C-alpha positions as CSV (number, residue, x, y, z in Angstrom):
1,M,-3.7,1.1,18.8
2,N,-4.9,-1.5,16.4
3,K,-2.8,-3.6,14.0
4,Y,-3.4,-3.2,10.3
5,E,-2.1,-4.5,7.0
6,L,-2.0,-2.3,3.9
7,A,-1.8,-4.0,0.5
8,V,-0.6,-1.8,-2.3
9,V,-0.5,-2.8,-6.0
10,V,1.8,-0.5,-7.9
11,N,2.0,0.0,-11.7
12,A,4.6,-2.3,-13.3
13,N,5.4,0.3,-16.1
14,L,7.0,2.6,-13.6
15,E,10.8,2.9,-13.4
16,D,12.5,1.5,-10.2
17,E,13.0,5.0,-8.8
18,A,9.4,6.1,-9.4
19,R,8.1,2.9,-7.9
20,T,10.3,3.4,-4.8
21,A,9.0,7.0,-4.5
22,V,5.4,5.8,-4.6
23,V,6.1,3.2,-1.8
24,D,7.9,5.9,0.2
25,K,5.0,8.2,-0.2
26,V,2.6,5.5,1.1
27,K,4.9,4.9,4.1
28,A,5.0,8.6,4.8
29,L,1.2,8.7,4.8
30,V,1.0,6.0,7.4
31,E,3.5,7.8,9.6
32,R,1.7,11.2,9.0
33,F,-1.4,9.8,10.6
34,K,0.6,8.5,13.6
35,G,1.0,5.0,12.3
36,N,3.9,2.9,13.5
37,I,5.2,0.7,10.6
38,T,6.3,-2.7,11.8
39,E,7.1,-4.5,8.6
40,V,7.2,-3.9,4.8
41,D,7.0,-7.0,2.7
42,E,7.8,-6.6,-1.0
43,W,6.5,-9.5,-3.1
44,G,7.8,-8.1,-6.4
45,K,6.3,-8.3,-9.8
46,K,3.4,-10.7,-10.1
47,K,0.7,-11.5,-12.7
48,L,-2.6,-9.9,-11.9
49,A,-5.7,-12.1,-11.6
50,Y,-7.4,-10.0,-14.3
51,E,-6.4,-7.1,-16.5
52,I,-6.5,-3.7,-14.9
53,Q,-6.0,-0.5,-17.0
54,K,-4.6,-2.8,-19.8
55,M,-1.9,-4.1,-17.5
56,K,-1.3,-7.8,-16.8
57,E,1.4,-7.4,-14.2
58,A,2.1,-5.2,-11.2
59,Y,4.3,-4.9,-8.1
60,Y,2.8,-6.0,-4.7
61,Y,3.7,-4.4,-1.4
62,F,2.3,-5.3,2.1
63,I,2.9,-2.8,4.9
64,R,2.0,-3.8,8.4
65,F,1.5,-1.0,10.9
66,E,-0.2,0.0,14.2
67,A,-2.4,3.0,14.3
68,D,-5.6,4.6,15.8
69,V,-9.0,3.6,14.6
70,D,-9.5,6.6,12.3
71,A,-6.1,6.3,10.5
72,P,-7.0,3.7,7.9
73,A,-9.8,5.8,6.4
74,E,-7.6,8.8,6.2
75,I,-4.8,6.8,4.6
76,E,-7.1,5.1,2.0
77,S,-8.6,8.5,1.0
78,R,-5.1,9.8,0.2
79,I,-3.9,6.6,-1.6
80,R,-7.0,6.7,-3.8
81,I,-5.7,9.7,-5.7
82,M,-2.0,8.7,-5.9
83,D,-0.5,8.2,-9.3
84,G,1.1,4.8,-9.8
85,V,-1.1,2.9,-7.3
86,I,-3.5,0.6,-9.1
87,R,-5.2,-1.0,-6.1
88,Y,-5.0,-0.8,-2.3
89,L,-6.7,-2.3,0.7
90,V,-6.3,-1.8,4.5
91,V,-7.5,-4.6,6.7
92,R,-7.4,-4.9,10.5
93,Q,-5.3,-7.8,11.9
94,D,-7.2,-9.6,14.6
95,E,-5.4,-10.8,17.7
96,A,-4.9,-14.6,17.5
């Protein structure tokens, strides 16, 4: 089991309930591919570095989890087509 961090940038125009549903779907995806979520860090609404789809702000979430080697590719392929997710990235956490 490797440690990973998933960064998810969610559309700021969504209502609170819809945004929570998007984050819950992402967490369910991680668990579906046998990932063990260790921490969910919500940064809140932040200004984007550059305009994306005519938006200047978005909500940032960081989900740390442990999973097998093939899980991140499967998770990314599913998040790619999710409504409400502007950007995403899974990175492996190295042991320090």
